[in-house]
C-alpha positions in Angstrom: 129.3 -53.9 -41.4 127.5 -57.0 -40.2 125.0 -59.0 -42.5 122.1 -60.7 -41.7 120.3 -63.5 -43.7 116.9 -63.4 -44.5 114.8 -66.7 -45.1 111.2 -67.4 -46.5 109.6 -70.0 -44.3 107.5 -72.7 -45.9 105.0 -74.5 -43.1 103.4 -76.9 -45.6 106.6 -78.5 -46.5 108.5 -77.6 -43.7 111.7 -76.0 -45.7 113.3 -72.7 -45.4 114.9 -70.9 -48.2 117.3 -68.1 -48.0 115.5 -65.1 -49.8 118.4 -62.4 -49.3 120.7 -60.6 -46.7 120.7 -57.4 -44.7 123.5 -55.2 -44.1 123.8 -53.1 -41.0 125.6 -50.3 -42.0 125.9 -48.6 -39.1 129.2 -47.9 -36.9 127.5 -46.8 -33.3 124.7 -48.4 -31.9 121.5 -46.0 -31.7 119.1 -47.8 -29.6 116.5 -49.0 -32.0 119.0 -50.5 -34.7 117.4 -53.9 -34.3 113.9 -52.6 -34.8 114.8 -50.5 -38.1 116.6 -53.8 -39.6 113.4 -55.8 -38.8 111.1 -53.1 -40.0 113.3 -52.9 -43.5 113.1 -56.6 -43.8 109.7 -56.5 -43.2 109.4 -54.1 -46.2 111.8 -55.5 -48.6 111.2 -59.3 -48.4 107.7 -60.1 -47.6 105.7 -60.3 -50.9 102.4 -60.7 -49.0 101.1 -60.5 -45.3 100.8 -63.9 -45.1 104.1 -64.7 -46.0 106.5 -65.6 -43.1 110.0 -64.6 -42.7 112.8 -65.5 -40.6 116.0 -63.3 -40.1 119.4 -65.2 -38.5 120.0 -61.9 -36.1 123.2 -63.0 -34.1 122.3 -66.2 -33.9 118.6 -65.7 -33.0 116.0 -66.6 -35.5 113.4 -63.5 -35.1 110.0 -64.4 -37.2 108.1 -61.5 -39.0 
């Protein structure tokens, strides 16, 4: 299992606050694991459509 940290981004104060962790529990790659995790993160951690979250996905920062 791999875990990925999810951050909330505040552009006004230039800060990044960790808000949670996603855990990938699939043992094998099914082709769209990344898309599924990003969709799950957006649904779970975004409190409003204007909020920006960032996921540290294997060293790559992805913003939603």
